[in-house]
KOLTITOR-129970 format. One record per atom (N, C-alpha, C): residue number from 1; x, y negated, z negated; atom name; residue in one letter. Coordinates in steps of 0.05 Angstrom, whole numbers, plus 5000, padded with zeros to 4 digits. Layout:
N
<rec NUM; <X; Y; Z>; CA; A> ...
***
This chain:
66
<rec 1; <1949; 7156; 9191>; N; X> <rec 1; <1926; 7170; 9203>; CA; X> <rec 1; <1913; 7151; 9224>; C; X> <rec 2; <1905; 7163; 9246>; N; X> <rec 2; <1893; 7147; 9268>; CA; X> <rec 2; <1864; 7140; 9260>; C; X> <rec 3; <1857; 7115; 9266>; N; X> <rec 3; <1831; 7104; 9261>; CA; X> <rec 3; <1810; 7118; 9279>; C; X> <rec 4; <1787; 7125; 9268>; N; X> <rec 4; <1766; 7139; 9283>; CA; X> <rec 4; <1756; 7123; 9307>; C; X> <rec 5; <1757; 7097; 9305>; N; X> <rec 5; <1748; 7081; 9328>; CA; X> <rec 5; <1766; 7085; 9352>; C; X> <rec 6; <1792; 7091; 9348>; N; X> <rec 6; <1810; 7096; 9370>; CA; X> <rec 6; <1800; 7120; 9386>; C; X> <rec 7; <1792; 7142; 9372>; N; X> <rec 7; <1782; 7165; 9386>; CA; X> <rec 7; <1756; 7159; 9401>; C; X> <rec 8; <1738; 7145; 9389>; N; X> <rec 8; <1713; 7138; 9402>; CA; X> <rec 8; <1719; 7121; 9427>; C; X> <rec 9; <1736; 7102; 9426>; N; X> <rec 9; <1742; 7084; 9448>; CA; X> <rec 9; <1758; 7097; 9470>; C; X> <rec 10; <1774; 7117; 9463>; N; X> <rec 10; <1792; 7130; 9482>; CA; X> <rec 10; <1784; 7157; 9492>; C; X> <rec 11; <1762; 7167; 9482>; N; X> <rec 11; <1753; 7194; 9490>; CA; X> <rec 11; <1725; 7194; 9502>; C; X> <rec 12; <1713; 7170; 9505>; N; X> <rec 12; <1686; 7170; 9516>; CA; X> <rec 12; <1681; 7144; 9531>; C; X> <rec 13; <1662; 7145; 9549>; N; X> <rec 13; <1651; 7122; 9563>; CA; X> <rec 13; <1621; 7123; 9559>; C; X> <rec 14; <1609; 7101; 9554>; N; X> <rec 14; <1580; 7100; 9551>; CA; X> <rec 14; <1569; 7081; 9572>; C; X> <rec 15; <1551; 7091; 9588>; N; X> <rec 15; <1539; 7076; 9611>; CA; X> <rec 15; <1509; 7076; 9608>; C; X> <rec 16; <1496; 7055; 9619>; N; X> <rec 16; <1467; 7054; 9619>; CA; X> <rec 16; <1457; 7078; 9636>; C; X> <rec 17; <1435; 7089; 9627>; N; X> <rec 17; <1422; 7111; 9641>; CA; X> <rec 17; <1416; 7103; 9670>; C; X> <rec 18; <1421; 7120; 9689>; N; X> <rec 18; <1415; 7114; 9717>; CA; X> <rec 18; <1439; 7104; 9732>; C; X> <rec 19; <1460; 7093; 9719>; N; X> <rec 19; <1483; 7083; 9733>; CA; X> <rec 19; <1499; 7105; 9746>; C; X> <rec 20; <1496; 7130; 9736>; N; X> <rec 20; <1511; 7152; 9748>; CA; X> <rec 20; <1495; 7169; 9767>; C; X> <rec 21; <1471; 7161; 9772>; N; X> <rec 21; <1452; 7178; 9787>; CA; X> <rec 21; <1464; 7192; 9812>; C; X> <rec 22; <1479; 7177; 9828>; N; X> <rec 22; <1490; 7188; 9853>; CA; X> <rec 22; <1517; 7202; 9849>; C; X> <rec 23; <1528; 7200; 9826>; N; X> <rec 23; <1556; 7210; 9822>; CA; X> <rec 23; <1559; 7231; 9800>; C; X> <rec 24; <1538; 7238; 9787>; N; X> <rec 24; <1539; 7256; 9764>; CA; X> <rec 24; <1551; 7284; 9773>; C; X> <rec 25; <1540; 7295; 9794>; N; X> <rec 25; <1550; 7321; 9803>; CA; X> <rec 25; <1579; 7320; 9811>; C; X> <rec 26; <1588; 7299; 9824>; N; X> <rec 26; <1616; 7296; 9831>; CA; X> <rec 26; <1633; 7294; 9806>; C; X> <rec 27; <1625; 7280; 9786>; N; X> <rec 27; <1640; 7277; 9762>; CA; X> <rec 27; <1643; 7304; 9748>; C; X> <rec 28; <1621; 7319; 9747>; N; X> <rec 28; <1622; 7346; 9734>; CA; X> <rec 28; <1640; 7365; 9749>; C; X> <rec 29; <1642; 7363; 9775>; N; X> <rec 29; <1659; 7380; 9791>; CA; X> <rec 29; <1689; 7372; 9789>; C; X> <rec 30; <1694; 7346; 9788>; N; X> <rec 30; <1722; 7337; 9790>; CA; X> <rec 30; <1736; 7334; 9763>; C; X> <rec 31; <1721; 7330; 9742>; N; X> <rec 31; <1734; 7324; 9716>; CA; X> <rec 31; <1724; 7343; 9694>; C; X> <rec 32; <1741; 7349; 9675>; N; X> <rec 32; <1734; 7366; 9652>; CA; X> <rec 32; <1723; 7347; 9631>; C; X> <rec 33; <1697; 7341; 9634>; N; X> <rec 33; <1683; 7323; 9615>; CA; X> <rec 33; <1656; 7335; 9607>; C; X> <rec 34; <1646; 7325; 9585>; N; X> <rec 34; <1619; 7332; 9577>; CA; X> <rec 34; <1602; 7307; 9581>; C; X> <rec 35; <1578; 7311; 9593>; N; X> <rec 35; <1560; 7289; 9598>; CA; X> <rec 35; <1536; 7293; 9581>; C; X> <rec 36; <1530; 7274; 9564>; N; X> <rec 36; <1507; 7276; 9545>; CA; X> <rec 36; <1487; 7253; 9552>; C; X> <rec 37; <1463; 7262; 9558>; N; X> <rec 37; <1442; 7242; 9562>; CA; X> <rec 37; <1430; 7234; 9536>; C; X> <rec 38; <1428; 7208; 9532>; N; X> <rec 38; <1415; 7197; 9508>; CA; X> <rec 38; <1391; 7181; 9517>; C; X> <rec 39; <1378; 7168; 9499>; N; X> <rec 39; <1353; 7154; 9505>; CA; X> <rec 39; <1357; 7134; 9528>; C; X> <rec 40; <1375; 7115; 9524>; N; X> <rec 40; <1380; 7094; 9544>; CA; X> <rec 40; <1407; 7095; 9557>; C; X> <rec 41; <1424; 7114; 9549>; N; X> <rec 41; <1451; 7115; 9558>; CA; X> <rec 41; <1460; 7143; 9566>; C; X> <rec 42; <1482; 7144; 9579>; N; X> <rec 42; <1496; 7169; 9586>; CA; X> <rec 42; <1524; 7167; 9574>; C; X> <rec 43; <1532; 7188; 9559>; N; X> <rec 43; <1558; 7188; 9546>; CA; X> <rec 43; <1575; 7208; 9560>; C; X> <rec 44; <1599; 7199; 9569>; N; X> <rec 44; <1618; 7216; 9582>; CA; X> <rec 44; <1641; 7221; 9562>; C; X> <rec 45; <1646; 7246; 9555>; N; X> <rec 45; <1665; 7252; 9534>; CA; X> <rec 45; <1687; 7270; 9545>; C; X> <rec 46; <1712; 7263; 9540>; N; X> <rec 46; <1734; 7279; 9549>; CA; X> <rec 46; <1760; 7271; 9535>; C; X> <rec 47; <1782; 7282; 9543>; N; X> <rec 47; <1807; 7275; 9531>; CA; X> <rec 47; <1815; 7247; 9539>; C; X> <rec 48; <1832; 7233; 9524>; N; X> <rec 48; <1840; 7206; 9532>; CA; X> <rec 48; <1851; 7204; 9560>; C; X> <rec 49; <1866; 7224; 9569>; N; X> <rec 49; <1877; 7223; 9596>; CA; X> <rec 49; <1855; 7226; 9617>; C; X> <rec 50; <1837; 7244; 9612>; N; X> <rec 50; <1815; 7248; 9631>; CA; X> <rec 50; <1796; 7224; 9632>; C; X> <rec 51; <1791; 7212; 9609>; N; X> <rec 51; <1773; 7189; 9609>; CA; X> <rec 51; <1785; 7166; 9624>; C; X> <rec 52; <1811; 7162; 9624>; N; X> <rec 52; <1824; 7142; 9640>; CA; X> <rec 52; <1820; 7148; 9670>; C; X> <rec 53; <1824; 7173; 9677>; N; X> <rec 53; <1819; 7181; 9705>; CA; X> <rec 53; <1790; 7177; 9713>; C; X> <rec 54; <1771; 7183; 9696>; N; X> <rec 54; <1743; 7180; 9701>; CA; X> <rec 54; <1737; 7150; 9705>; C; X> <rec 55; <1748; 7133; 9687>; N; X> <rec 55; <1743; 7104; 9688>; CA; X> <rec 55; <1754; 7094; 9715>; C; X> <rec 56; <1777; 7102; 9723>; N; X> <rec 56; <1789; 7093; 9748>; CA; X> <rec 56; <1772; 7103; 9772>; C; X> <rec 57; <1763; 7127; 9771>; N; X> <rec 57; <1746; 7138; 9793>; CA; X> <rec 57; <1720; 7123; 9795>; C; X> <rec 58; <1707; 7118; 9772>; N; X> <rec 58; <1682; 7103; 9772>; CA; X> <rec 58; <1686; 7074; 9783>; C; X> <rec 59; <1708; 7062; 9774>; N; X> <rec 59; <1714; 7035; 9783>; CA; X> <rec 59; <1718; 7034; 9814>; C; X> <rec 60; <1732; 7054; 9824>; N; X> <rec 60; <1736; 7056; 9853>; CA; X> <rec 60; <1710; 7060; 9868>; C; X> <rec 61; <1690; 7072; 9855>; N; X> <rec 61; <1663; 7075; 9867>; CA; X> <rec 61; <1645; 7051; 9864>; C; X> <rec 62; <1656; 7030; 9850>; N; X> <rec 62; <1640; 7006; 9846>; CA; X> <rec 62; <1622; 7006; 9822>; C; X> <rec 63; <1626; 7026; 9805>; N; X> <rec 63; <1609; 7027; 9780>; CA; X> <rec 63; <1623; 7011; 9759>; C; X> <rec 64; <1610; 6991; 9749>; N; X> <rec 64; <1621; 6974; 9729>; CA; X> <rec 64; <1618; 6986; 9701>; C; X> <rec 65; <1639; 6987; 9686>; N; X> <rec 65; <1639; 6998; 9659>; CA; X> <rec 65; <1640; 6975; 9640>; C; X> <rec 66; <1619; 6973; 9623>; N; X> <rec 66; <1617; 6951; 9603>; CA; X> <rec 66; <1638; 6953; 9582>; C; X> 
***
C-alpha cells in the first residue's frame, strides 16, 4: 500500500499567501487544479502529473517553491 505522505507530496504544492497574486487566474485557466486559501498559505491540489506541470510553470515564472 502506498504511504499517505507520497500522495500529499505528489498531489499538492503549498506556497506562502501572496506568492501567487499575479498568477492565480492563469493557473486556474491553464491547469486542472484546486486552489485552497488557508490562513498563511495557498494549497494547489491536483493529480501528480498536473502538479509536476504546475511546479515547472511556476519555476519558469520565477516563483520559488519551498
